C-alpha positions in Angstrom: 71.1 88.0 97.7 73.7 86.3 95.3 70.8 85.4 92.8 69.5 89.1 92.9 73.0 90.4 92.0 73.3 87.8 89.2 69.9 88.7 87.8 70.5 92.4 88.0 73.9 92.2 86.1 72.4 90.0 83.5 69.5 92.3 82.7 71.9 95.4 82.6 74.6 93.9 80.6 72.1 92.2 78.0 70.3 95.7 77.6 73.4 97.9 77.4 75.5 95.5 75.2 72.9 93.7 73.2 74.8 94.5 70.0 78.3 94.3 71.6 80.5 91.7 73.0 83.9 91.8 74.9 82.5 94.7 77.2 85.0 93.3 79.8 87.8 95.1 77.8 86.6 98.4 79.3 86.5 97.3 82.9 89.3 98.7 85.1 92.1 96.4 85.9 93.6 98.8 88.3 92.5 99.8 91.8 93.6 103.3 91.0 91.6 103.6 87.8 88.5 102.0 89.7 88.5 104.8 92.4 88.9 107.6 89.7 85.5 106.7 88.2 86.4 103.7 86.3 88.4 105.4 83.5 91.6 107.4 83.7 94.1 107.9 80.8 96.3 110.8 81.9 98.3 109.8 84.9 101.3 112.1 85.5 103.5 109.4 86.9 104.6 106.1 85.2 102.0 103.7 86.7 102.5 100.1 85.2 98.9 99.2 86.0 97.4 102.3 84.3 99.4 101.5 81.1 96.5 99.0 80.3 94.2 101.9 80.0 96.6 104.1 78.1 100.0 102.6 77.1 101.6 106.0 76.8 101.6 106.2 80.5 104.2 103.6 80.6 107.9 104.6 81.0 111.4 103.2 81.6 111.0 104.1 85.3 108.6 101.3 85.6 111.2 98.6 84.6 111.2 95.6 86.9 107.7 96.7 88.5 105.2 93.8 89.2 101.6 94.4 89.8 98.8 92.0 91.2 95.1 93.1 91.6 92.2 91.1 93.0 88.8 92.1 92.1 85.9 90.1 93.9 82.9 91.2 91.6 79.2 90.5 92.3 77.6 87.1 92.2 80.7 85.1 92.8 82.6 86.7 89.9 86.3 87.0 90.3 88.9 88.9 88.5 92.5 88.7 88.7 95.2 90.8 86.9 99.1 90.4 86.9 101.4 92.8 85.0 105.2 93.0 84.9 107.7 95.1 82.9 111.1 93.7 81.6 113.7 94.7 79.2 114.0 93.1 75.8 117.5 94.5 74.8 117.5 96.7 71.7 113.6 97.0 71.7 113.7 98.4 75.3 111.3 98.0 78.2 108.1 95.9 77.4 105.1 95.5 79.6 103.2 92.2 79.7 100.0 91.2 81.6 97.0 88.9 81.8 93.6 89.8 83.1 91.3 86.8 83.9 87.7 86.9 84.8 86.1 83.7 86.2 82.2 83.8 86.4 82.2 80.5 88.3 79.8 77.5 87.8 76.3 78.3 86.5 73.1 76.4 86.1 72.3 75.1 82.7 68.6 75.0 82.1 66.1 73.8 79.3 63.3 75.9 77.7 61.1 75.3 80.8 63.7 76.5 83.3 64.6 73.0 84.6 68.2 72.6 85.6 69.8 70.0 83.4 73.4 70.6 84.2 76.1 73.2 84.8 78.5 75.2 82.8 81.4 77.6 83.3 82.3 80.9 81.8 85.7 82.9 81.6 87.1 85.9 80.0 90.8 86.7 79.5 93.0 89.4 78.1 96.6 89.0 77.2 98.5 92.2 76.5 101.8 93.7 75.6 102.6 97.4 76.0 105.3 99.6 74.5 105.8 103.3 74.9 108.3 105.8 73.4 109.0 109.4 74.6 110.0 112.6 72.6 110.5 115.4 75.0 107.2 116.0 77.0 105.3 113.7 74.6 104.9 109.9 74.9 103.2 107.6 72.5 102.2 104.0 73.3 100.6 100.9 72.0 99.0 97.8 73.6 98.6 94.7 71.6 95.9 92.5 73.0 94.6 89.1 72.6 91.2 88.6 74.2 88.8 85.7 74.6 85.3 85.1 76.1 84.0 81.6 76.7 80.6 80.4 77.8 80.2 76.6 78.2 81.3 75.1 74.8 81.2 78.2 72.8 83.9 80.9 72.7 85.1 83.9 70.8 88.6 85.4 70.2 89.8 88.8 69.1 93.0 90.5 68.3 93.1 94.2 69.2 95.4 97.2 69.9 95.2 100.4 71.6 96.9 103.8 70.6 97.7 106.3 73.3 99.4 109.5 73.7 100.1 111.8 76.7 101.7 115.2 77.2 103.3 115.9 80.6 104.2 119.5 81.3 107.8 119.8 82.2 107.2 123.0 84.4 103.9 122.0 86.0 102.1 119.0 87.6 99.8 118.7 84.6 99.2 116.1 82.0 96.9 115.4 79.2 96.2 112.1 77.6 94.2 110.4 74.8 93.7 106.8 73.9 92.0 105.0 70.9 90.9 101.6 72.4 90.0 98.1 70.9 90.9 98.6 67.3 91.0 95.1 65.7 89.0 92.1 64.5 87.6 88.9 65.5 89.4 85.6 65.0 86.6 83.5 65.9 83.1 84.1 67.1 80.7 82.4 69.3 78.8 80.7 66.5 78.9 81.0 62.6 75.7 83.1 62.7 77.0 85.5 65.4 78.0 89.1 64.5 79.7 90.2 67.7 81.0 93.7 67.6 84.0 95.0 69.5 83.9 97.9 72.1 85.6 100.5 70.1 86.2 103.7 72.3 88.0 107.0 72.5 88.9 108.7 75.7 90.4 112.0 76.6 91.6 113.0 80.1 93.6 115.4 82.0 95.4 115.1 85.5 96.6 118.2 87.4 97.8 119.3 90.9 97.4 122.9 91.9 100.5 124.4 93.3 100.7 124.5 97.0 97.5 122.3 97.3 97.6 118.6 98.6 95.1 117.6 96.0 95.5 116.0 92.5 92.5 116.0 90.3 91.6 113.8 87.2 88.9 114.3 84.6 88.3 111.8 81.9 85.9 111.9 79.1 84.7 108.6 77.9 82.5 107.0 75.1 83.2 109.7 72.6 82.1 107.7 69.7 78.8 106.7 70.9 76.2 106.9 68.0 73.1 107.0 70.3 71.9 109.6 72.8 70.1 106.9 74.7 71.0 106.6 78.3 70.2 103.4 80.0 68.1 103.6 83.0 66.5 100.8 85.3 63.2 102.8 85.4 61.7 103.9 82.0 59.8 106.7 83.8 62.9 108.2 85.2 63.4 111.9 84.7 66.6 112.2 82.5 67.8 115.9 82.4 69.9 117.4 79.9 72.8 117.7 82.5 72.6 113.9 82.9 73.1 113.5 79.1 76.2 115.6 79.2 77.9 114.5 82.3 77.4 110.8 81.5 80.5 111.2 79.3 82.7 112.4 82.3 84.5 110.6 85.3 85.9 112.7 87.9 88.6 111.8 90.6 90.6 113.4 93.3 93.5 112.3 95.4 94.3 113.9 98.9 98.1 113.7 99.3 99.1 113.1 102.9 102.9 113.0 102.6 104.9 110.7 100.4 103.4 107.4 101.6 99.7 107.9 101.9 96.9 109.0 99.5 93.2 109.1 100.0 91.3 108.8 96.8 87.7 109.7 95.6 85.8 109.4 92.4 82.6 109.9 90.8 81.0 108.4 87.8 77.7 110.1 86.7 76.6 107.5 84.1 76.8 104.9 86.7 74.8 107.0 89.1 72.0 107.6 86.6 71.9 103.9 85.5 71.7 102.5 88.9 69.3 105.0 90.6 66.2 103.5 92.1 63.2 105.7 91.9 65.7 108.6 91.1 67.5 108.0 94.2 71.2 107.0 93.8 72.0 105.8 97.4 75.6 106.5 96.7 75.8 104.8 93.3 78.5 106.3 91.3 80.7 107.2 94.2 84.0 105.6 94.8 86.7 105.9 97.5 89.9 104.3 98.7 93.5 104.7 99.8 97.1 104.1 98.5 99.8 103.3 101.0 103.6 103.1 100.1 105.7 101.0 102.6 109.5 100.6 101.4 109.5 98.9 98.2 105.6 98.0 98.3 102.6 100.0 97.4 99.2 98.8 98.5 95.9 100.1 97.1 92.3 99.5 98.1 89.3 100.9 96.2 85.6 100.7 96.9 83.2 101.5 94.0 79.5 101.7 94.9 77.8 100.1 91.9 74.3 100.2 93.2 72.3 100.7 96.2 72.4 96.8 96.7 76.2 96.8 97.2 79.6 97.8 96.2 82.7 96.4 94.5 86.1 96.2 96.0 89.5 96.3 94.3 92.7 95.2 96.2 96.1 95.5 94.6 99.9 95.3 95.5 102.8 96.9 93.5 106.5 96.0 94.0 109.5 95.3 92.0 111.6 92.2 91.2 114.4 93.3 93.5 112.2 93.3 96.5 110.8 89.9 95.4 114.3 88.4 95.1 114.9 89.2 98.9 111.8 87.2 99.8 112.4 84.2 97.6 
């Protein structure tokens, strides 16, 4: 089964990103984002983890927060994320984080498929985030250093994200927008390589109807795609006009059960269509999870159904430096 997963993702990524590298920059680093369909840029609260997806979400209220996420991906791939916010005096609060992906040890083969050795592959993102509020509006910027390494080859890039968010002062409603991955390559895998960066624009909204225990999030992604093609595993698969439209949208909802517990649900239509088998999705594109608050700690679990063959889980914990000092 591990081999099947590895082959499946190799085929998918090579087809979808044949002209593009650093696709890991658009993967969620937050359990909350993962359960909201994989993208979210309009959180109404100041979530330190969601600041990676839109730096305008950050705020002074997250000063001292510490966030850790563990994401066991498919085929032995593991992702770890750590984020913290600290004060820098006159500059104000700065958020710093690292996102590391380890693909494990892979077999190296010759042209005939004979195993001749092994190699390793890793990706990383180092990022700094800063936001500034003016009334109901907040602007933010993320500065990112990203690297991708396969065996003895590697590529590095310097990028930044620009984000903005409006939070209604009278209603539980917000609208966010982010321009992601603006930058350039510092080094490429080879001198003949022409790796492109995954430039992206996202717009989203989060709102909670009054007197209802639900909070909804809708996010439009990939708004700069230059192709109308929608990747499918079966070329004879029937692609409807609605599939072409809803592939741009991720949907999420939270059922708020008091101040300490949330049940979360999400839907990613592109994922559903992409990973359908014989036009049957078998739950692909659907995600669910929960958020539990206990004293100074916030625990979150998310389960995202990638494919009929399996799902991907996210585990995270958020606390603050004051709580950590009591332990250590």
